[in-house]
N, C-alpha and C positions, 0 to 999 in steps of 0.2 A: 504494500500499500504506499502511496506517495505521501511524503511529509507535507503538512500544511505550511504554506509560506505566509509569514505575518508581515504586516507593514511595520514601519518603525514605531508608529503610535500604538499598535497592538502589542508589540514586543515590550515597549515601555510600560504599558498597562499591566502586563504579566509580571514584569519585574518590580513594579511598584515605584517606578522612577519617571523622570521626564524624558522627552524625546531626545533632548540634547545629550543626556548621558549615553543613550543607546547609539547615537551618531558618533560619540567619542569612542565607544567600544569598537565600532566599525572602522573608524579612521585609524585606530591603533591596532587593528586586526586582532582584537582579543576575543571576538566572537565570529563564528562562521556566518557568512551571508552570501546571497545570490544577487548578482548584478544583472538586471534586465534592461540594458540600455542605460538610461539615467536613473530609473527607480531602483531601489534596493529593497530586498525582502530577506527576512531572517527565518530559516526553518524552525519550526516549533521545537524540534529535537535539539537544536543549538541552544535555545533558551533554557531548556531542561538541563542540558549538559552544563551550561554556564552556572546555573543555580546549584547543581549537584557538586561541581568542582569547588565551589566557594562556600559550601556548607561546613560549618565548624561544629563538630559533635561535642557535647558537654563532657567534662571530665568528672568522674565520680571519685571523690576522695573519702577516705575513712577519717572520721573526726576523732581527734584526740579527746580523751575523757579527762577533763580537769576536775579537781576536787575529790578524787577517789584516793583513799589511803591505800598504801601498798600492803 
């Protein structure tokens, strides 16, 4: 199945950012895109990959127990 191509505005909406940020990602080649003449489209999978690559998982630490006698 073909990947849906998003406009810059649609990609920005999915990322929760402005169009300017998405255009900067394109200019810096930090996200995959398709050039259709002058218009630029971003594959939906590229947005998903971008989010996945920049997701930081939480670190679970064990808490030290203070106030306990040995």
